[in-house]
VEXBA-752626 format. One line per 2 residues: number of its first residue (from 1); their letters; for each residue x, y, z of C-alpha. Coordinates in nm, 2 decimals. Layout:
VEXBA-752626
NUM> a> X Y Z  ... .
This chain:
VEXBA-752626
1> ma> 2.29 2.17 1.35  2.09 1.89 1.54 .
3> iv> 1.73 1.76 1.57  1.65 1.55 1.85 .
5> ga> 1.41 1.32 1.79  1.29 1.13 1.46 .
7> gp> 0.94 1.14 1.48  0.71 1.39 1.29 .
9> ag> 0.85 1.71 1.36  1.23 1.60 1.36 .
11> ta> 1.21 1.39 0.99  0.97 1.71 0.87 .
13> ca> 1.27 1.95 0.99  1.54 1.74 0.82 .
15> la> 1.34 1.72 0.50  1.27 2.05 0.49 .
17> lr> 1.65 2.13 0.54  1.76 1.89 0.24 .
19> qs> 1.87 2.13 -0.02  1.99 2.36 0.27 .
21> gl> 2.37 2.24 0.23  2.39 2.25 0.63 .
23> rv> 2.52 1.91 0.79  2.23 1.79 0.99 .
25> al> 2.24 1.53 1.27  1.89 1.36 1.35 .
27> ld> 1.88 1.20 1.68  1.69 0.93 1.82 .
29> ka> 1.69 0.75 2.15  1.52 0.44 1.97 .
31> qf> 1.63 0.22 1.69  1.35 0.24 1.43 .
33> pr> 1.09 0.07 1.36  0.94 0.15 1.71 .
35> dk> 0.62 0.16 1.83  0.48 0.52 1.95 .
37> vc> 0.16 0.54 2.20  -0.09 0.77 1.99 .
39> gd> -0.44 0.71 1.84  -0.22 0.69 1.48 .
41> av> -0.48 0.90 1.29  -0.27 1.08 1.02 .
43> pg> -0.46 1.42 0.94  -0.52 1.54 0.61 .
45> qa> -0.32 1.88 0.69  0.02 1.65 0.74 .
47> fk> 0.01 1.54 0.37  -0.06 1.86 0.27 .
49> al> 0.23 2.03 0.44  0.48 1.78 0.34 .
51> rr> 0.34 1.78 -0.04  0.46 2.14 -0.04 .
53> ld> 0.80 2.04 0.03  0.78 1.74 -0.25 .
55> pa> 0.48 1.57 -0.38  0.68 1.23 -0.39 .
57> fv> 0.67 1.21 0.00  0.33 1.19 0.02 .
59> eq> 0.30 0.92 -0.28  0.58 0.72 -0.10 .
61> lw> 0.39 0.76 0.21  0.05 0.65 0.08 .
63> ql> 0.23 0.31 -0.03  0.24 0.25 0.32 .
65> qp> 0.09 -0.11 0.50  -0.08 -0.17 0.74 .
67> rd> -0.31 0.16 0.69  -0.66 0.23 0.69 .
69> dv> -0.78 0.52 0.42  -1.04 0.75 0.62 .
71> rd> -1.34 0.88 0.45  -1.52 1.01 0.69 .
73> sr> -1.55 1.02 1.12  -1.88 0.92 1.30 .
75> lv> -1.94 1.11 1.63  -2.17 0.96 1.88 .
77> ap> -2.33 1.20 2.14  -2.40 1.11 2.50 .
79> sg> -2.76 1.05 2.38  -2.66 0.77 2.16 .
81> as> -2.78 0.94 1.82  -2.47 0.99 1.59 .
83> lt> -2.35 1.20 1.31  -2.13 1.11 1.03 .
85> lq> -1.89 1.36 0.88  -1.72 1.31 0.52 .
87> wk> -1.37 1.49 0.54  -1.23 1.70 0.20 .
89> lp> -0.85 1.64 0.26  -0.76 1.27 0.22 .
91> sf> -0.56 1.10 0.55  -0.54 0.77 0.67 .
93> ns> -0.45 0.55 0.99  -0.15 0.39 1.00 .
95> pr> 0.05 0.24 1.32  0.34 0.53 1.43 .
97> et> 0.57 0.17 1.44  0.49 0.22 1.03 .
99> fd> 0.45 0.55 1.00  0.75 0.70 1.18 .
101> aa> 0.98 0.45 1.00  0.85 0.52 0.69 .
103> ll> 0.94 0.93 0.77  1.27 0.85 0.85 .
105> el> 1.30 0.62 0.54  1.22 0.96 0.34 .
107> vr> 1.51 1.15 0.55  1.76 0.86 0.45 .
109> th> 1.68 0.83 0.05  1.61 1.24 0.03 .
111> sd> 1.88 1.40 0.24  2.22 1.39 0.31 .
113> tt> 2.10 1.39 0.72  2.34 1.18 0.97 .
115> il> 2.08 0.97 1.17  2.20 0.84 1.50 .
117> en> 1.99 0.58 1.64  2.03 0.47 1.99 .
119> ti> 2.16 0.79 2.07  2.03 0.92 2.41 .
121> lk> 2.05 1.26 2.51  2.12 1.31 2.87 .
123> gl> 2.12 1.69 2.88  2.24 1.98 2.72 .
125> hi> 2.40 2.35 2.78  2.43 2.65 2.55 .
127> da> 2.73 2.91 2.56  2.83 3.18 2.37 .
129> ec> 2.95 2.95 2.07  2.74 2.67 2.03 .
131> vh> 2.55 2.41 2.18  2.70 2.12 2.38 .
133> lh> 2.48 1.79 2.36  2.56 1.56 2.66 .
135> la> 2.48 1.20 2.52  2.47 0.87 2.70 .
137> eg> 2.82 0.73 2.82  3.00 1.04 2.83 .
139> ae> 2.95 1.14 2.45  2.91 1.49 2.35 .
141> lt> 2.84 1.64 2.05  2.85 2.04 1.96 .
143> cq> 2.65 2.20 1.69  2.55 2.58 1.63 .
145> vv> 2.16 2.53 1.63  1.95 2.28 1.81 .
147> vg> 1.59 2.15 1.76  1.38 1.99 2.00 .
149> cd> 1.12 1.78 1.85  1.19 1.49 2.17 .
151> ga> 0.79 1.46 2.23  0.61 1.53 2.53 .
153> ns> 0.90 1.44 2.77  1.12 1.68 2.56 .
155> vv> 1.46 1.67 2.71  1.58 1.98 2.52 .
157> gr> 1.23 2.16 2.67  1.30 2.05 3.04 .
159> kl> 1.68 2.17 3.00  1.61 2.53 2.83 .
161> lp> 1.22 2.60 2.92  1.12 2.43 3.22 .
163> ap> 0.80 2.48 3.32  0.53 2.30 3.54 .
165> ld> 0.28 2.07 3.43  -0.03 2.30 3.34 .
167> ra> -0.32 2.00 3.37  -0.57 2.26 3.25 .
169> hh> -0.37 2.24 2.93  -0.29 1.88 2.94 .
171> ca> -0.44 1.55 2.82  -0.39 1.19 2.94 .
173> gv> -0.47 0.92 2.71  -0.47 0.54 2.70 .
175> ra> -0.48 0.31 2.41  -0.48 -0.05 2.31 .
177> yy> -0.50 -0.24 1.99  -0.83 -0.51 1.90 .
179> en> -0.88 -0.71 1.65  -1.22 -0.87 1.58 .
181> va> -1.43 -0.56 1.65  -1.79 -0.61 1.53 .
183> ga> -1.97 -0.35 1.32  -1.64 -0.15 1.27 .
185> ss> -1.62 -0.01 0.90  -1.30 0.06 0.69 .
187> gt> -1.26 0.41 0.62  -1.46 0.56 0.89 .
189> te> -1.34 0.68 1.26  -1.56 0.68 1.55 .
191> ff> -1.58 0.88 1.84  -1.78 0.85 2.13 .
193> ls> -1.89 1.14 2.38  -2.05 1.08 2.74 .
195> sd> -2.15 1.29 2.99  -1.88 1.14 3.22 .
197> yl> -1.58 1.24 3.01  -1.68 1.53 2.81 .
199> ag> -1.34 1.69 2.80  -1.23 1.41 2.59 .
201> yv> -1.36 1.10 2.40  -1.36 0.70 2.36 .
203> wl> -1.20 0.64 1.99  -1.23 0.38 1.75 .
205> fp> -0.95 0.41 1.44  -0.95 0.14 1.21 .
207> vg> -0.55 0.11 1.12  -0.54 -0.19 0.82 .
209> ag> -0.48 -0.58 0.84  -0.81 -0.58 1.08 .
211> ry> -0.67 -0.40 1.35  -0.83 -0.10 1.57 .
213> nv> -0.66 0.12 1.79  -0.92 0.19 2.07 .
215> gl> -0.83 0.45 2.32  -0.97 0.72 2.58 .
217> gm> -0.82 1.08 2.64  -0.91 1.30 2.89 .
219> ls> -0.83 1.64 3.06  -0.54 1.62 3.30 .
221> ei> -0.73 1.87 3.54  -1.03 1.65 3.56 .
223> vs> -0.80 1.30 3.57  -0.64 1.45 3.87 .
225> ah> -0.97 1.62 4.04  -1.16 1.28 4.01 .
227> kv> -0.88 1.04 4.06  -0.99 0.89 3.72 .
229> dl> -0.79 0.53 3.64  -0.84 0.55 3.27 .
231> ke> -0.70 0.19 3.20  -0.98 0.09 3.41 .
233> tl> -1.26 0.30 3.28  -1.16 0.22 2.94 .
235> tr> -1.21 -0.15 3.01  -1.54 -0.08 3.17 .
237> vl> -1.67 0.17 2.90  -1.61 -0.12 2.65 .
239> at> -1.78 -0.37 2.86  -2.08 -0.14 2.94 .
241> hp> -2.13 0.14 2.67  -2.48 0.08 2.51 .
243> el> -2.30 0.05 2.17  -1.97 -0.05 2.22 .
245> ag> -2.04 -0.35 2.47  -2.19 -0.56 2.23 .
247> rf> -1.91 -0.48 1.96  -1.65 -0.55 2.21 .
249> aq> -1.81 -0.89 2.33  -1.56 -1.12 2.09 .
251> ar> -1.29 -0.85 2.02  -0.96 -0.97 2.08 .
253> pl> -0.72 -0.76 2.29  -0.36 -0.76 2.09 .
255> gp> -0.16 -0.60 2.39  -0.20 -0.42 2.68 .
257> iv> -0.35 -0.09 2.74  -0.11 0.19 2.74 .
259> gf> -0.08 0.55 2.86  0.05 0.85 2.71 .
261> gl> 0.02 1.23 2.77  -0.08 1.47 2.56 .
263> pl> 0.02 1.87 2.56  -0.22 2.09 2.45 .
265> gg> -0.17 2.37 2.23  -0.42 2.70 2.26 .
267> gr> -0.35 2.76 2.59  -0.15 3.09 2.73 .
269> er> 0.13 3.23 2.48  0.46 3.06 2.56 .
271> li> 0.79 3.05 2.45  0.92 2.76 2.18 .
273> sg> 1.26 2.91 2.12  1.58 3.12 2.25 .
275> gr> 1.90 3.16 2.14  2.02 2.86 1.93 .
277> fm> 1.74 2.64 1.97  1.37 2.59 1.91 .
279> lc> 1.10 2.33 2.01  0.87 2.17 1.73 .
281> gd> 0.57 1.91 1.78  0.44 1.79 2.09 .
283> aa> 0.79 1.95 2.26  0.63 2.28 2.19 .
285> sl> 0.29 2.18 2.32  0.10 2.18 1.97 .
287> id> -0.17 1.91 2.00  -0.56 2.01 1.88 .
289> pl> -0.73 2.01 2.21  -1.05 1.95 2.04 .
291> qg> -0.96 1.62 1.84  -0.65 1.48 2.01 .
293> hg> -0.43 1.49 1.70  -0.07 1.64 1.69 .
295> id> 0.12 1.47 1.37  0.00 1.74 1.14 .
297> ta> 0.10 2.02 1.37  0.45 1.84 1.44 .
299> iq> 0.52 1.83 1.05  0.42 2.20 0.99 .
301> sg> 0.62 2.31 1.31  0.93 2.09 1.21 .
303> il> 0.92 2.25 0.85  0.88 2.64 0.98 .
305> ag> 1.20 2.54 1.25  1.39 2.41 0.92 .
307> aq> 1.34 2.76 0.75  1.38 2.93 1.02 .
309> aa> 1.71 2.78 1.12  1.82 2.79 0.73 .
311> ac> 1.78 3.16 0.79  2.00 3.17 1.12 .
313> fk> 2.30 3.04 0.91  2.23 3.26 0.61 .
315> qq> 2.26 3.55 0.85  2.47 3.43 1.10 .
317> df> 2.21 3.56 1.37  2.12 3.25 1.64 .
319> sa> 2.03 3.53 1.87  1.67 3.46 2.09 .
321> ef> 1.55 3.77 1.94  1.59 3.65 1.57 .
323> mq> 1.43 3.31 1.68  1.14 3.49 1.76 .
325> qy> 1.07 3.48 1.43  0.98 3.14 1.44 .
327> da> 0.75 3.17 1.74  0.56 3.44 1.56 .
329> qv> 0.51 3.19 1.27  0.42 2.89 1.46 .
331> ah> 0.15 3.17 1.61  0.03 3.25 1.28 .
333> ki> 0.00 2.97 1.13  -0.08 2.68 1.40 .
335> gr> -0.15 2.86 1.72  -0.45 3.05 1.62 .
337> kl> -0.65 2.74 1.52  -0.53 2.55 1.83 .
339> ak> -0.66 2.85 2.07  -1.03 2.83 1.89 .
341> sy> -1.05 2.41 1.94  -0.92 2.49 2.28 .
343> rl> -1.19 2.74 2.35  -1.44 2.53 2.14 .
345> mr> -1.34 2.22 2.44  -1.38 2.42 2.72 .
347> fl> -1.69 2.56 2.63  -1.85 2.20 2.56 .
349> sn> -1.69 1.99 2.83  -1.98 2.04 3.09 .
351> ka> -2.24 2.07 2.86  -2.38 1.70 2.78 .
353> wl> -2.70 1.87 2.65  -2.54 2.09 2.43 .
355> vn> -2.36 1.81 2.23  -2.65 1.62 2.21 .
357> aa> -2.85 1.94 2.08  -2.56 1.99 1.81 .
359> vr> -2.57 1.67 1.68  -2.97 1.65 1.67 .
361> la> -2.96 2.02 1.47  -2.67 1.90 1.26 .
363> rv> -2.92 1.59 1.15  -3.17 1.90 0.97 .
365> pg> -3.07 1.95 0.61  -2.82 2.27 0.56 .
367> lk> -2.66 2.28 0.90  -2.43 2.00 0.87 .
369> pw> -2.17 2.19 0.69  -2.17 2.42 0.98 .
371> vq> -2.08 2.16 1.24  -1.79 2.03 1.02 .
373> ra> -1.64 2.39 1.00  -1.68 2.39 1.36 .
375> ig> -1.48 2.11 1.46  -1.24 2.06 1.18 .
């Protein structure tokens, strides 16, 4: 079988199949380590899922450098009032260039997966017998099952389950790296909400070695309707925001502001599988609509896809009907939470007064745990 994309979803799928006895190929268009535009936050649920596969995987990841171990998050409301929330599950921030390379090294070390870097998938088609992957320069690879873990612009998804961009369930984001940011604390991620971009936020995440991932994400339907230039908006916010302007006065950018797309989960039910194929992670639109993270759901879906693939080979059933077990598992274990997050995001997206009130009320003894449960 073939896994397309060696990010968190693809590597998790390969690790889930390490004892299956199947011949597995893991393809990626890049040579690792490679950059991936992202917020660089690795939620605790990602480690929880990997720990179920093997605690040693998590222990190895916690040796990564650079990284910043996250203990809490600071939420700044449009009013300027702030609230700090402590997280129960251990998590860290690390540049994707570092984190994804470490995941791929786990696959090299703990499985017999054939890893094919610098391998570009141009297209594919499925017949009654197998999947034909059309690679660059006329090469072809055949397999019994293909798992599309190739991100928001998934070739597998576009070819097998094409769908128009749904801006109501898509976020546009930009990010840049900075150093010398005043008042930033190791161990604390920061989120800044504004009445100008409530269906999104500005983030400030320490990623280790004195560097900070700084970005802005916004619902794509708002970006389109108001013709928002996200790069210009982020630059302006860092220069004019009442709290951020002073903190970034002497900050030094470490590269350009770059953009990326985030297909959000929690929308209308959609197929993420069919005869001989499955989609995972961003390719399956599994990004959390409220907090914007997707590494955890990518890993979770990759593990579920690995289990489904093993079941297909055991039963020798590669039909779309049998693959629906995967869709059901993703809906049950991931989709329900994403739907809740999406409803809450939409409810709050035009209610600055309510966000301000929630932060104010959360400072009242006894109410803070309720707020933490609501957003996390």
